[in-house]
A tleap script that builds the chain and sets N, CA, C and O, in Angstrom:
source leaprc.protein.ff14SB
mol = sequence {
  NMET ALA LEU SER VAL LEU SER ALA SER ALA
  ALA GLU PRO VAL SER VAL PRO SER GLY GLN
  PRO VAL THR LEU ALA GLU VAL LEU LEU ASP
  GLU ALA PRO GLY LYS ALA GLY GLU THR TRP
  ALA ARG PHE ARG PHE LEU ALA PRO GLU ILE
  ALA ARG GLU THR GLY SER VAL SER TYR GLU
  ALA ALA ALA PRO ASP MET ASP HIE LEU CYS
  GLU THR LEU ALA VAL PRO TYR LEU ALA GLY
  ARG GLY LEU THR ALA ALA ARG VAL VAL ILE
  SER LEU SER ASP ARG MET VAL PRO PHE GLY
  ALA GLN ASP PRO ALA ALA THR GLN PHE PHE
  GLU ALA TYR ARG PRO GLU ALA ALA GLY CYS
  MET TRP GLU ALA CPHE
}
set mol.1.N position { 0.850 -1.175 0.000 }
set mol.1.CA position { 0.000 0.000 0.000 }
set mol.1.C position { 0.893 1.235 0.000 }
set mol.1.O position { 1.745 1.389 0.876 }
set mol.2.N position { 0.703 2.103 -0.968 }
set mol.2.CA position { 1.441 3.361 -1.039 }
set mol.2.C position { 0.751 4.375 -0.143 }
set mol.2.O position { -0.477 4.447 -0.105 }
set mol.3.N position { 1.531 5.145 0.566 }
set mol.3.CA position { 0.984 6.142 1.472 }
set mol.3.C position { 1.717 7.447 1.260 }
set mol.3.O position { 2.946 7.488 1.303 }
set mol.4.N position { 0.973 8.512 1.032 }
set mol.4.CA position { 1.555 9.844 0.876 }
set mol.4.C position { 1.014 10.729 1.981 }
set mol.4.O position { -0.185 10.717 2.263 }
set mol.5.N position { 1.881 11.487 2.598 }
set mol.5.CA position { 1.469 12.433 3.628 }
set mol.5.C position { 1.565 13.827 3.038 }
set mol.5.O position { 2.624 14.235 2.562 }
set mol.6.N position { 0.467 14.550 3.068 }
set mol.6.CA position { 0.450 15.921 2.578 }
set mol.6.C position { 0.508 16.859 3.766 }
set mol.6.O position { 0.014 16.538 4.847 }
set mol.7.N position { 1.101 18.001 3.567 }
set mol.7.CA position { 1.219 18.948 4.670 }
set mol.7.C position { -0.162 19.442 5.093 }
set mol.7.O position { -1.054 19.634 4.266 }
set mol.8.N position { -0.312 19.637 6.375 }
set mol.8.CA position { -1.562 20.142 6.936 }
set mol.8.C position { -1.204 21.207 7.961 }
set mol.8.O position { -0.455 20.952 8.904 }
set mol.9.N position { -1.734 22.377 7.768 }
set mol.9.CA position { -1.484 23.451 8.713 }
set mol.9.C position { -2.428 23.288 9.894 }
set mol.9.O position { -3.635 23.492 9.764 }
set mol.10.N position { -1.881 22.923 11.039 }
set mol.10.CA position { -2.711 22.635 12.202 }
set mol.10.C position { -2.687 23.771 13.220 }
set mol.10.O position { -3.031 23.569 14.384 }
set mol.11.N position { -2.292 24.936 12.795 }
set mol.11.CA position { -2.145 26.035 13.746 }
set mol.11.C position { -3.478 26.556 14.272 }
set mol.11.O position { -3.572 26.939 15.438 }
set mol.12.N position { -4.504 26.576 13.434 }
set mol.12.CA position { -5.776 27.178 13.818 }
set mol.12.C position { -6.872 26.125 13.932 }
set mol.12.O position { -6.974 25.244 13.078 }
set mol.13.N position { -7.690 26.205 14.972 }
set mol.13.CA position { -8.839 25.298 15.064 }
set mol.13.C position { -9.806 25.539 13.915 }
set mol.13.O position { -9.940 26.658 13.418 }
set mol.14.N position { -10.477 24.471 13.503 }
set mol.14.CA position { -11.467 24.530 12.439 }
set mol.14.C position { -12.840 24.641 13.097 }
set mol.14.O position { -13.125 23.930 14.061 }
set mol.15.N position { -13.676 25.512 12.590 }
set mol.15.CA position { -15.016 25.692 13.136 }
set mol.15.C position { -15.904 24.521 12.722 }
set mol.15.O position { -15.962 24.161 11.546 }
set mol.16.N position { -16.598 23.929 13.703 }
set mol.16.CA position { -17.504 22.808 13.442 }
set mol.16.C position { -18.831 23.050 14.161 }
set mol.16.O position { -18.877 23.827 15.114 }
set mol.17.N position { -19.926 22.388 13.715 }
set mol.17.CA position { -21.244 22.633 14.301 }
set mol.17.C position { -21.329 22.444 15.819 }
set mol.17.O position { -22.062 23.174 16.486 }
set mol.18.N position { -20.596 21.481 16.373 }
set mol.18.CA position { -20.683 21.236 17.819 }
set mol.18.C position { -20.000 22.321 18.637 }
set mol.18.O position { -20.267 22.466 19.830 }
set mol.19.N position { -19.119 23.082 17.999 }
set mol.19.CA position { -18.369 24.108 18.715 }
set mol.19.C position { -17.110 23.586 19.390 }
set mol.19.O position { -16.363 24.366 19.980 }
set mol.20.N position { -16.861 22.290 19.317 }
set mol.20.CA position { -15.653 21.742 19.952 }
set mol.20.C position { -14.403 22.208 19.206 }
set mol.20.O position { -14.475 22.502 18.013 }
set mol.21.N position { -13.260 22.281 19.890 }
set mol.21.CA position { -12.017 22.631 19.195 }
set mol.21.C position { -11.521 21.437 18.375 }
set mol.21.O position { -11.303 20.353 18.917 }
set mol.22.N position { -11.347 21.639 17.085 }
set mol.22.CA position { -10.881 20.600 16.164 }
set mol.22.C position { -9.757 21.181 15.335 }
set mol.22.O position { -9.874 22.287 14.807 }
set mol.23.N position { -8.651 20.426 15.216 }
set mol.23.CA position { -7.510 20.890 14.430 }
set mol.23.C position { -7.077 19.805 13.454 }
set mol.23.O position { -7.001 18.630 13.812 }
set mol.24.N position { -6.795 20.205 12.222 }
set mol.24.CA position { -6.315 19.263 11.218 }
set mol.24.C position { -4.885 18.856 11.576 }
set mol.24.O position { -3.998 19.700 11.693 }
set mol.25.N position { -4.679 17.551 11.747 }
set mol.25.CA position { -3.360 17.041 12.121 }
set mol.25.C position { -2.563 16.590 10.901 }
set mol.25.O position { -1.376 16.895 10.784 }
set mol.26.N position { -3.222 15.856 9.983 }
set mol.26.CA position { -2.526 15.400 8.779 }
set mol.26.C position { -3.521 14.929 7.736 }
set mol.26.O position { -4.671 14.608 8.034 }
set mol.27.N position { -3.035 14.900 6.502 }
set mol.27.CA position { -3.804 14.383 5.376 }
set mol.27.C position { -2.973 13.268 4.760 }
set mol.27.O position { -1.806 13.461 4.419 }
set mol.28.N position { -3.589 12.100 4.622 }
set mol.28.CA position { -2.902 10.946 4.054 }
set mol.28.C position { -3.621 10.508 2.790 }
set mol.28.O position { -4.850 10.463 2.753 }
set mol.29.N position { -2.867 10.189 1.769 }
set mol.29.CA position { -3.423 9.590 0.552 }
set mol.29.C position { -2.882 8.175 0.465 }
set mol.29.O position { -1.671 7.960 0.519 }
set mol.30.N position { -3.788 7.205 0.328 }
set mol.30.CA position { -3.324 5.835 0.207 }
set mol.30.C position { -4.263 5.046 -0.679 }
set mol.30.O position { -5.354 5.497 -1.028 }
set mol.31.N position { -3.806 3.846 -1.035 }
set mol.31.CA position { -4.602 2.968 -1.872 }
set mol.31.C position { -5.678 2.319 -1.010 }
set mol.31.O position { -5.409 1.895 0.114 }
set mol.32.N position { -6.885 2.244 -1.534 }
set mol.32.CA position { -8.004 1.661 -0.804 }
set mol.32.C position { -7.707 0.213 -0.431 }
set mol.32.O position { -7.101 -0.522 -1.211 }
set mol.33.N position { -8.132 -0.194 0.755 }
set mol.33.CA position { -7.911 -1.584 1.172 }
set mol.33.C position { -8.562 -2.561 0.188 }
set mol.33.O position { -9.781 -2.561 0.016 }
set mol.34.N position { -7.745 -3.385 -0.448 }
set mol.34.CA position { -8.240 -4.402 -1.366 }
set mol.34.C position { -8.714 -3.887 -2.714 }
set mol.34.O position { -9.314 -4.643 -3.478 }
set mol.35.N position { -8.460 -2.616 -3.031 }
set mol.35.CA position { -8.923 -2.047 -4.304 }
set mol.35.C position { -7.766 -1.304 -4.976 }
set mol.35.O position { -7.614 -0.092 -4.826 }
set mol.36.N position { -6.969 -2.051 -5.709 }
set mol.36.CA position { -5.804 -1.464 -6.375 }
set mol.36.C position { -6.227 -0.324 -7.288 }
set mol.36.O position { -7.200 -0.430 -8.035 }
set mol.37.N position { -5.478 0.764 -7.214 }
set mol.37.CA position { -5.721 1.911 -8.071 }
set mol.37.C position { -6.780 2.875 -7.574 }
set mol.37.O position { -7.022 3.903 -8.206 }
set mol.38.N position { -7.418 2.565 -6.452 }
set mol.38.CA position { -8.443 3.462 -5.885 }
set mol.38.C position { -7.823 4.227 -4.717 }
set mol.38.O position { -7.363 3.624 -3.747 }
set mol.39.N position { -7.815 5.548 -4.816 }
set mol.39.CA position { -7.191 6.385 -3.783 }
set mol.39.C position { -8.205 6.817 -2.740 }
set mol.39.O position { -9.324 7.217 -3.062 }
set mol.40.N position { -7.795 6.729 -1.500 }
set mol.40.CA position { -8.575 7.257 -0.383 }
set mol.40.C position { -7.797 8.426 0.220 }
set mol.40.O position { -6.579 8.355 0.381 }
set mol.41.N position { -8.498 9.480 0.543 }
set mol.41.CA position { -7.889 10.637 1.219 }
set mol.41.C position { -8.363 10.611 2.663 }
set mol.41.O position { -9.563 10.637 2.935 }
set mol.42.N position { -7.426 10.562 3.571 }
set mol.42.CA position { -7.735 10.474 5.001 }
set mol.42.C position { -7.366 11.796 5.667 }
set mol.42.O position { -6.202 12.198 5.681 }
set mol.43.N position { -8.361 12.448 6.207 }
set mol.43.CA position { -8.165 13.712 6.913 }
set mol.43.C position { -8.269 13.410 8.404 }
set mol.43.O position { -9.334 13.056 8.911 }
set mol.44.N position { -7.140 13.556 9.095 }
set mol.44.CA position { -7.056 13.191 10.510 }
set mol.44.C position { -7.041 14.458 11.359 }
set mol.44.O position { -6.187 15.328 11.186 }
set mol.45.N position { -7.995 14.547 12.272 }
set mol.45.CA position { -8.175 15.718 13.118 }
set mol.45.C position { -7.993 15.374 14.585 }
set mol.45.O position { -8.347 14.283 15.032 }
set mol.46.N position { -7.434 16.328 15.331 }
set mol.46.CA position { -7.396 16.224 16.794 }
set mol.46.C position { -8.654 16.890 17.337 }
set mol.46.O position { -8.997 18.011 16.964 }
set mol.47.N position { -9.331 16.170 18.227 }
set mol.47.CA position { -10.564 16.667 18.840 }
set mol.47.C position { -10.581 16.212 20.299 }
set mol.47.O position { -11.257 15.239 20.633 }
set mol.48.N position { -9.846 16.904 21.170 }
set mol.48.CA position { -9.699 16.460 22.555 }
set mol.48.C position { -11.011 16.288 23.321 }
set mol.48.O position { -11.062 15.520 24.282 }
set mol.49.N position { -12.063 16.983 22.916 }
set mol.49.CA position { -13.324 16.924 23.650 }
set mol.49.C position { -14.106 15.629 23.440 }
set mol.49.O position { -15.150 15.439 24.064 }
set mol.50.N position { -13.619 14.727 22.565 }
set mol.50.CA position { -14.299 13.438 22.402 }
set mol.50.C position { -13.753 12.377 23.359 }
set mol.50.O position { -14.234 11.244 23.348 }
set mol.51.N position { -12.770 12.715 24.179 }
set mol.51.CA position { -12.166 11.750 25.112 }
set mol.51.C position { -13.235 11.096 25.979 }
set mol.51.O position { -14.127 11.767 26.500 }
set mol.52.N position { -13.133 9.783 26.125 }
set mol.52.CA position { -14.108 9.018 26.916 }
set mol.52.C position { -14.223 9.509 28.348 }
set mol.52.O position { -15.329 9.717 28.846 }
set mol.53.N position { -13.111 9.692 29.001 }
set mol.53.CA position { -13.112 10.008 30.437 }
set mol.53.C position { -13.347 11.485 30.735 }
set mol.53.O position { -14.026 11.823 31.704 }
set mol.54.N position { -12.794 12.354 29.914 }
set mol.54.CA position { -12.820 13.782 30.264 }
set mol.54.C position { -13.520 14.660 29.232 }
set mol.54.O position { -13.687 15.859 29.457 }
set mol.55.N position { -13.924 14.092 28.123 }
set mol.55.CA position { -14.515 14.879 27.048 }
set mol.55.C position { -15.973 15.228 27.280 }
set mol.55.O position { -16.641 14.661 28.146 }
set mol.56.N position { -16.446 16.169 26.491 }
set mol.56.CA position { -17.833 16.621 26.616 }
set mol.56.C position { -18.624 16.436 25.322 }
set mol.56.O position { -19.788 16.831 25.251 }
set mol.57.N position { -18.003 15.837 24.289 }
set mol.57.CA position { -18.661 15.695 22.992 }
set mol.57.C position { -18.824 14.201 22.671 }
set mol.57.O position { -17.841 13.464 22.585 }
set mol.58.N position { -20.060 13.775 22.498 }
set mol.58.CA position { -20.389 12.390 22.166 }
set mol.58.C position { -20.255 12.162 20.658 }
set mol.58.O position { -20.068 13.100 19.884 }
set mol.59.N position { -20.357 10.886 20.265 }
set mol.59.CA position { -20.351 10.584 18.834 }
set mol.59.C position { -21.528 11.281 18.149 }
set mol.59.O position { -21.375 11.834 17.060 }
set mol.60.N position { -22.690 11.254 18.781 }
set mol.60.CA position { -23.882 11.867 18.187 }
set mol.60.C position { -23.667 13.356 17.917 }
set mol.60.O position { -24.145 13.875 16.908 }
set mol.61.N position { -22.961 14.037 18.797 }
set mol.61.CA position { -22.670 15.465 18.600 }
set mol.61.C position { -21.555 15.674 17.582 }
set mol.61.O position { -21.535 16.688 16.883 }
set mol.62.N position { -20.624 14.719 17.494 }
set mol.62.CA position { -19.473 14.859 16.594 }
set mol.62.C position { -19.782 14.436 15.159 }
set mol.62.O position { -19.089 14.869 14.239 }
set mol.63.N position { -20.807 13.601 14.941 }
set mol.63.CA position { -21.115 13.118 13.589 }
set mol.63.C position { -21.382 14.265 12.609 }
set mol.63.O position { -20.849 14.238 11.500 }
set mol.64.N position { -22.191 15.277 12.976 }
set mol.64.CA position { -22.369 16.403 12.050 }
set mol.64.C position { -21.071 17.179 11.798 }
set mol.64.O position { -20.901 17.787 10.741 }
set mol.65.N position { -20.161 17.152 12.774 }
set mol.65.CA position { -18.860 17.802 12.583 }
set mol.65.C position { -18.096 17.125 11.450 }
set mol.65.O position { -17.481 17.798 10.623 }
set mol.66.N position { -18.134 15.789 11.413 }
set mol.66.CA position { -17.410 15.063 10.376 }
set mol.66.C position { -18.021 15.329 9.002 }
set mol.66.O position { -17.290 15.486 8.024 }
set mol.67.N position { -19.361 15.382 8.916 }
set mol.67.CA position { -20.014 15.744 7.648 }
set mol.67.C position { -19.543 17.125 7.198 }
set mol.67.O position { -19.186 17.329 6.038 }
set mol.68.N position { -19.549 18.058 8.134 }
set mol.68.CA position { -19.155 19.446 7.861 }
set mol.68.C position { -17.692 19.520 7.395 }
set mol.68.O position { -17.380 20.235 6.443 }
set mol.69.N position { -16.807 18.788 8.060 }
set mol.69.CA position { -15.387 18.798 7.699 }
set mol.69.C position { -15.162 18.231 6.303 }
set mol.69.O position { -14.304 18.718 5.566 }
set mol.70.N position { -15.919 17.215 5.939 }
set mol.70.CA position { -15.793 16.659 4.593 }
set mol.70.C position { -16.179 17.704 3.559 }
set mol.70.O position { -15.445 17.945 2.601 }
set mol.71.N position { -17.336 18.322 3.761 }
set mol.71.CA position { -17.857 19.254 2.758 }
set mol.71.C position { -17.105 20.581 2.696 }
set mol.71.O position { -16.885 21.120 1.612 }
set mol.72.N position { -16.711 21.105 3.853 }
set mol.72.CA position { -16.137 22.454 3.863 }
set mol.72.C position { -14.609 22.484 3.881 }
set mol.72.O position { -14.011 23.514 3.572 }
set mol.73.N position { -13.972 21.369 4.238 }
set mol.73.CA position { -12.516 21.364 4.293 }
set mol.73.C position { -11.914 20.336 3.332 }
set mol.73.O position { -11.057 20.683 2.520 }
set mol.74.N position { -12.355 19.072 3.416 }
set mol.74.CA position { -11.707 18.010 2.636 }
set mol.74.C position { -11.914 18.179 1.129 }
set mol.74.O position { -10.948 18.148 0.367 }
set mol.75.N position { -13.158 18.356 0.697 }
set mol.75.CA position { -13.423 18.475 -0.742 }
set mol.75.C position { -12.717 19.700 -1.332 }
set mol.75.O position { -12.073 19.573 -2.373 }
set mol.76.N position { -12.812 20.886 -0.707 }
set mol.76.CA position { -12.061 22.032 -1.242 }
set mol.76.C position { -10.537 21.824 -1.204 }
set mol.76.O position { -9.833 22.276 -2.107 }
set mol.77.N position { -10.027 21.148 -0.170 }
set mol.77.CA position { -8.600 20.858 -0.057 }
set mol.77.C position { -8.150 20.045 -1.271 }
set mol.77.O position { -7.158 20.382 -1.917 }
set mol.78.N position { -8.885 18.970 -1.577 }
set mol.78.CA position { -8.523 18.125 -2.718 }
set mol.78.C position { -8.619 18.895 -4.029 }
set mol.78.O position { -7.708 18.841 -4.855 }
set mol.79.N position { -9.726 19.613 -4.218 }
set mol.79.CA position { -9.926 20.364 -5.456 }
set mol.79.C position { -8.844 21.418 -5.650 }
set mol.79.O position { -8.364 21.621 -6.765 }
set mol.80.N position { -8.464 22.084 -4.573 }
set mol.80.CA position { -7.460 23.134 -4.644 }
set mol.80.C position { -6.074 22.625 -4.989 }
set mol.80.O position { -5.207 23.401 -5.392 }
set mol.81.N position { -5.859 21.333 -4.834 }
set mol.81.CA position { -4.559 20.737 -5.141 }
set mol.81.C position { -4.622 19.834 -6.374 }
set mol.81.O position { -3.655 19.147 -6.702 }
set mol.82.N position { -5.773 19.843 -7.050 }
set mol.82.CA position { -5.922 19.023 -8.244 }
set mol.82.C position { -5.916 17.531 -7.962 }
set mol.82.O position { -5.524 16.740 -8.820 }
set mol.83.N position { -6.347 17.137 -6.766 }
set mol.83.CA position { -6.354 15.730 -6.368 }
set mol.83.C position { -7.765 15.165 -6.454 }
set mol.83.O position { -8.749 15.884 -6.282 }
set mol.84.N position { -7.849 13.875 -6.722 }
set mol.84.CA position { -9.133 13.191 -6.683 }
set mol.84.C position { -9.013 11.993 -5.761 }
set mol.84.O position { -7.931 11.434 -5.583 }
set mol.85.N position { -10.133 11.606 -5.180 }
set mol.85.CA position { -10.154 10.449 -4.287 }
set mol.85.C position { -11.504 9.760 -4.430 }
set mol.85.O position { -12.536 10.417 -4.569 }
set mol.86.N position { -11.487 8.435 -4.394 }
set mol.86.CA position { -12.724 7.668 -4.448 }
set mol.86.C position { -13.479 7.791 -3.130 }
set mol.86.O position { -14.710 7.777 -3.109 }
set mol.87.N position { -12.739 7.911 -2.032 }
set mol.87.CA position { -13.336 8.064 -0.706 }
set mol.87.C position { -12.547 9.093 0.079 }
set mol.87.O position { -11.335 9.244 -0.078 }
set mol.88.N position { -13.275 9.791 0.924 }
set mol.88.CA position { -12.673 10.688 1.914 }
set mol.88.C position { -13.018 10.097 3.267 }
set mol.88.O position { -14.186 9.834 3.554 }
set mol.89.N position { -12.017 9.890 4.095 }
set mol.89.CA position { -12.238 9.408 5.457 }
set mol.89.C position { -11.907 10.549 6.401 }
set mol.89.O position { -10.808 11.104 6.371 }
set mol.90.N position { -12.873 10.888 7.235 }
set mol.90.CA position { -12.671 11.906 8.259 }
set mol.90.C position { -12.523 11.172 9.585 }
set mol.90.O position { -13.380 10.369 9.954 }
set mol.91.N position { -11.447 11.444 10.294 }
set mol.91.CA position { -11.284 10.841 11.618 }
set mol.91.C position { -11.035 11.922 12.649 }
set mol.91.O position { -10.311 12.890 12.419 }
set mol.92.N position { -11.662 11.719 13.792 }
set mol.92.CA position { -11.445 12.575 14.958 }
set mol.92.C position { -10.800 11.712 16.030 }
set mol.92.O position { -11.224 10.579 16.257 }
set mol.93.N position { -9.791 12.235 16.680 }
set mol.93.CA position { -9.114 11.503 17.743 }
set mol.93.C position { -8.837 12.453 18.899 }
set mol.93.O position { -8.509 13.621 18.693 }
set mol.94.N position { -8.971 11.942 20.107 }
set mol.94.CA position { -8.720 12.798 21.267 }
set mol.94.C position { -7.230 13.024 21.507 }
set mol.94.O position { -6.853 13.888 22.298 }
set mol.95.N position { -6.386 12.254 20.832 }
set mol.95.CA position { -4.924 12.394 20.924 }
set mol.95.C position { -4.317 11.912 19.621 }
set mol.95.O position { -4.960 11.177 18.872 }
set mol.96.N position { -3.106 12.309 19.346 }
set mol.96.CA position { -2.450 11.882 18.112 }
set mol.96.C position { -2.039 10.417 18.260 }
set mol.96.O position { -1.333 10.048 19.199 }
set mol.97.N position { -2.487 9.603 17.328 }
set mol.97.CA position { -2.132 8.188 17.265 }
set mol.97.C position { -1.561 7.957 15.873 }
set mol.97.O position { -2.210 8.314 14.889 }
set mol.98.N position { -0.373 7.375 15.753 }
set mol.98.CA position { 0.190 7.141 14.422 }
set mol.98.C position { -0.776 6.321 13.563 }
set mol.98.O position { -1.449 5.418 14.061 }
set mol.99.N position { -0.834 6.643 12.280 }
set mol.99.CA position { -1.742 5.949 11.373 }
set mol.99.C position { -1.473 4.449 11.408 }
set mol.99.O position { -0.330 4.012 11.276 }
set mol.100.N position { -2.526 3.672 11.585 }
set mol.100.CA position { -2.423 2.218 11.613 }
set mol.100.C position { -2.084 1.637 12.970 }
set mol.100.O position { -2.160 0.422 13.157 }
set mol.101.N position { -1.711 2.483 13.922 }
set mol.101.CA position { -1.353 2.010 15.263 }
set mol.101.C position { -2.602 1.900 16.128 }
set mol.101.O position { -3.611 2.555 15.865 }
set mol.102.N position { -2.525 1.078 17.147 }
set mol.102.CA position { -3.619 0.934 18.094 }
set mol.102.C position { -3.244 1.598 19.411 }
set mol.102.O position { -2.108 1.498 19.873 }
set mol.103.N position { -4.214 2.275 20.002 }
set mol.103.CA position { -4.044 2.885 21.318 }
set mol.103.C position { -5.367 2.715 22.048 }
set mol.103.O position { -6.287 3.510 21.853 }
set mol.104.N position { -5.477 1.680 22.893 }
set mol.104.CA position { -6.745 1.404 23.571 }
set mol.104.C position { -7.261 2.568 24.415 }
set mol.104.O position { -8.457 2.641 24.697 }
set mol.105.N position { -6.390 3.464 24.815 }
set mol.105.CA position { -6.822 4.599 25.636 }
set mol.105.C position { -7.403 5.734 24.792 }
set mol.105.O position { -8.082 6.618 25.316 }
set mol.106.N position { -7.137 5.708 23.492 }
set mol.106.CA position { -7.586 6.791 22.606 }
set mol.106.C position { -9.054 6.609 22.235 }
set mol.106.O position { -9.538 5.488 22.081 }
set mol.107.N position { -9.746 7.729 22.096 }
set mol.107.CA position { -11.093 7.743 21.538 }
set mol.107.C position { -10.973 8.240 20.111 }
set mol.107.O position { -10.399 9.302 19.868 }
set mol.108.N position { -11.512 7.481 19.160 }
set mol.108.CA position { -11.446 7.861 17.758 }
set mol.108.C position { -12.801 7.613 17.104 }
set mol.108.O position { -13.439 6.587 17.341 }
set mol.109.N position { -13.228 8.556 16.285 }
set mol.109.CA position { -14.443 8.429 15.486 }
set mol.109.C position { -14.038 8.524 14.017 }
set mol.109.O position { -13.189 9.338 13.654 }
set mol.110.N position { -14.647 7.688 13.174 }
set mol.110.CA position { -14.340 7.658 11.745 }
set mol.110.C position { -15.631 7.676 10.940 }
set mol.110.O position { -16.628 7.074 11.339 }
set mol.111.N position { -15.610 8.363 9.815 }
set mol.111.CA position { -16.687 8.285 8.827 }
set mol.111.C position { -16.050 8.335 7.442 }
set mol.111.O position { -15.038 9.004 7.228 }
set mol.112.N position { -16.668 7.610 6.502 }
set mol.112.CA position { -16.197 7.585 5.116 }
set mol.112.C position { -17.251 8.219 4.224 }
set mol.112.O position { -18.452 8.082 4.457 }
set mol.113.N position { -16.778 8.915 3.198 }
set mol.113.CA position { -17.666 9.636 2.282 }
set mol.113.C position { -17.197 9.438 0.852 }
set mol.113.O position { -16.016 9.204 0.595 }
set mol.114.N position { -18.141 9.534 -0.073 }
set mol.114.CA position { -17.832 9.578 -1.494 }
set mol.114.C position { -17.936 11.036 -1.909 }
set mol.114.O position { -19.023 11.611 -1.870 }
set mol.115.N position { -16.816 11.647 -2.309 }
set mol.115.CA position { -16.884 13.056 -2.707 }
set mol.115.C position { -17.636 13.201 -4.026 }
set mol.115.O position { -17.376 12.472 -4.984 }
set mol.116.N position { -18.561 14.142 -4.065 }
set mol.116.CA position { -19.344 14.427 -5.262 }
set mol.116.C position { -19.388 15.923 -5.466 }
set mol.116.O position { -19.026 16.689 -4.573 }
set mol.117.N position { -19.830 16.343 -6.643 }
set mol.117.CA position { -19.897 17.776 -6.957 }
set mol.117.C position { -20.767 18.522 -5.955 }
set mol.117.O position { -20.476 19.667 -5.610 }
set mol.118.N position { -21.827 17.882 -5.489 }
set mol.118.CA position { -22.754 18.532 -4.554 }
set mol.118.C position { -22.317 18.419 -3.092 }
set mol.118.O position { -22.990 18.945 -2.206 }
set mol.119.N position { -21.209 17.747 -2.836 }
set mol.119.CA position { -20.752 17.602 -1.446 }
set mol.119.C position { -20.250 16.203 -1.163 }
set mol.119.O position { -19.610 15.581 -2.010 }
set mol.120.N position { -20.538 15.714 0.016 }
set mol.120.CA position { -20.053 14.412 0.462 }
set mol.120.C position { -21.223 13.470 0.733 }
set mol.120.O position { -22.155 13.810 1.461 }
set mol.121.N position { -21.160 12.294 0.141 }
set mol.121.CA position { -22.178 11.276 0.391 }
set mol.121.C position { -21.609 10.277 1.394 }
set mol.121.O position { -20.564 9.670 1.160 }
set mol.122.N position { -22.308 10.118 2.506 }
set mol.122.CA position { -21.849 9.189 3.541 }
set mol.122.C position { -21.817 7.775 2.988 }
set mol.122.O position { -22.738 7.358 2.285 }
set mol.123.N position { -20.768 7.040 3.301 }
set mol.123.CA position { -20.597 5.652 2.891 }
set mol.123.C position { -20.413 4.807 4.138 }
set mol.123.O position { -19.618 5.150 5.013 }
set mol.124.N position { -21.148 3.697 4.223 }
set mol.124.CA position { -20.956 2.784 5.366 }
set mol.124.C position { -19.561 2.174 5.275 }
set mol.124.O position { -19.120 1.775 4.197 }
set mol.125.N position { -18.884 2.104 6.392 }
set mol.125.CA position { -17.544 1.500 6.438 }
set mol.125.C position { -17.660 0.016 6.268 }
set mol.125.O position { -16.650 -0.687 6.276 }
savepdb mol mol.pdb
quit
C-alpha cells in the first residue's frame, strides 16, 4: 500500500457545528484496502473533547462535525490541489495516534464519504 502524507497546517482550530475545538493534524493519501488503483484521502483531526473520560462531545454530537469537515474542508482541499479520491475518510481523535497504530486509551471516530460535486455522500464503512 502506497501512502503519501500531505502537509496540513494545524495552527488554527477549524469551526464545526458542535463548537468543539478541532484541528487538522494530517492528510494521508493511500490505496483503498483491497482495491488497487483506488485512492482514499484520510483527513485526521485532533478533537480532545471526544475523550471518553474527560470529554464533553459524544459521537452523536461529533457526527455532524465530520459531515461538515468533509464538505467544507476536505473536498475544497482536494480540489485546490488538483487531487481526486474515491473516498474521503474523516477521523477525529482525542490524541495523536500514528496511522495504523492501536491505542486502547484513545477515543477515535471515523466516517467515510464519497466526494461528489454537490458535497459528500456518507458511505458505510
